[in-house]
Phi, psi and omega in degrees: 000131181291142175291150179262123179274148172294321183202143174237132173259117188257147163065020181273159171271097192271128182266107178259168182305331183258356181160188183244130186220150175281113187213165172250151181234125177257135184239132175224128175058034178082359181247156172283116184262337183200144172230117190215158177292336176203119172241016186299331181265004181275147179286139180206150176291332180211140174248132177242118180273115180256025179307129178079007182238153172271142177244113184244157167295143180302147175295145173245110185261103185267018180215084175228153177240103178261357160069013174262146010274160169073354173235031176298341176288349172277324175203270181106154183296318185296311183284317181297317180290330176295319176299318178297314180301317180293339180260009176086019177260134187245349178209144175219161173240119184272131182287159184285354175230156019254023174295161180220114010285149175291161186277073181238007175220159176299327180295318178293322177299315180296320178297316178298319178299321178297321181288327181282328185300121180081002182240004183251128180288336183228172182289159189204160171216176187233143166277152163262179181235147174248109182223161178299141176083001184233022180299331181286354181265348186298313181295322179296319177294320180298324178296335177273002176106357180290130179239337179251131183236121182271139175222148177251132175265000174222170184297120182280353183071205180100173184240159173100149182295325183265025186294164179296138182244151176287159179269146165276170186298319182291318177300318179297314182296311180294321178296321179293324176298316179294316183293322176299318180292334180274356181078020180259194177213162181248136170256131186240129161279106190256092169217139180286117180293326180300321181283310186293319181295317181294318181292322178295318179297320179296318180298319180295317180298330181268003178076019178260108184228018182269185183300320182291328175293321178298314179300315181296334181281348180229068184288167180302325182299331177294323177290317183294321180298316181290318179299316182298317178297316182295324176296317176301313180297321178296317180297322183280330184258342186076008181281132175291139180234132173248117180272117183273156175033053177289135191246353188233149176300317184299320180292319178298317180295322178298317179292322180294321177295323177295319177304316184290342174271003178089011178279133189279080183233148173229161186225136179242143164232181186232156179305324184293331177285339180266345185246330188239158179237176176299328176294322175297320180298319178294322182286316184285321182099197186301340176301340179251016179275132178206167177228127357302159184284164171299145184252185181285172182300323181296321176294316180302312180293325178296322177295322176296323178296316180293325176299313180296331179278357178081023184264002175251151181250326189216141165242125181224160188281329194049048178298112186224080185275170173202167175300145184305328182293338177274352184247317194245358180301125185292345178283347180272138169284167178299322180294330182277336184295149179301136182259095178187139180260132178257096186220019188302322184291338188260353190303307183297313181296321177300315183291322177290318180299302185283317186282311184273306187288315185272323186254352175073021176286128182304142182302321182293335176287320177292321179298327178301324182275328184271333188233297185294313181301310177299321179297319178294318181300325184260008178073023181261351180272140009265007179300323179230160175099000179207160171261107182205151177300130181096342178282160174300142179278066176262100192227150176228133177259128183234130175264109183274004176252005182257119175254149176204163177252127184287126178236163183303321185291348178271348183277135179263349179292164186297312182251132189274055178246122179205140175289352184260002177300134183086354180281140176270125178256140182266006178211164185215129170291126181252332181210139173231130179241136173240119185050041177081354181265133177286114179259346176203137160217156191291339179284310184264346183083207182280135178301123182292340177276111185273109186244017178297144183246144175285133186257000176294137178241097180304139182298325185271003179288143178296141180287134178282136177276145182298000000 
């Protein structure tokens, strides 16, 4: 007797680790139970025809700022995760800032977990934080399942007395020793504060506060100085380092050389560094302001070359929203405007549009950066990040023949600010499934029942028997 599937996805162009093939996918109990050339005659509770569409593993976005607790008015789990679901993302890792208190103690972690529970459209996990004065909290966070700890090598900004603080060199070094012993890893915002702060102050004194002054205040050398120091610390402590939102060719090459010497480092970039330039930032305005800043066209093209060469590990959104008045108020200079790009909903479509459709990069190569690489970095692979028998049925259907122009009414995030508004996309996410459950389709929108699950596994939790 044939097994009865909960759902079968038929006739899709399925993106597997080795290539793209016309296949059917059978789902039972939230898992991929079968991948076959034909399941059309198999019994199932539901059949989904994916004719003419690509079926990819859901994107795993390991760099988002949903700002809870107490700054949900900047974004929040419900709205931020809805944007991700609409954009084909099935799992995310929320950063320890800009919520207040930041996630640097078990108590703050528990509070964040309470706020996310029942409010996330897709599955999720949490970063911890490495900040001065909290080294004694690292082991406690690790016991709760935290494996990734974010640190800033420059001033992270933000509001509130208890806001996230940058690390000094000694805190970073001692923290990395502790985190290595705990089996965790550090994610670093790598920019030299000594360089960026001095240049920003100089620009203000000279009355230069526009977009070009902002770019000049955060030069590539500031990124390289911090990356080089972090590589040294990694080599000395044995601590794994994940470099977030790297913006320059030189920094990627520096990290790649460290990898080849056996130093345990990985590198992430973001869609905005691959799609936009400093000229775009000047034209679009503060909606395209981020740190590190957008670079010139030569850097953008160089990052695509390095992507094709396999020198990148992760692509993540660094979704960092704020209320419009902190971004777009005309009384603010460019230097004063909040520095963060809100683009989580567009990440997957941007990469498929520009990378696959326009540049011809094979889909399975892009999926390695959008899904498998992030899953591996966070210890979620092979349960997540690939289409394989036994993996979670986290799937996204994309119509690569559908073009549309992004408008405010299509955005699911809290504030309708995006540097991609008005941009024409050559592909469209039509359906997103998390563990076999439809969390988004273009007809009904985002499923109002938020069934995302927390993926942290506390060390002291009893082991489940098979």
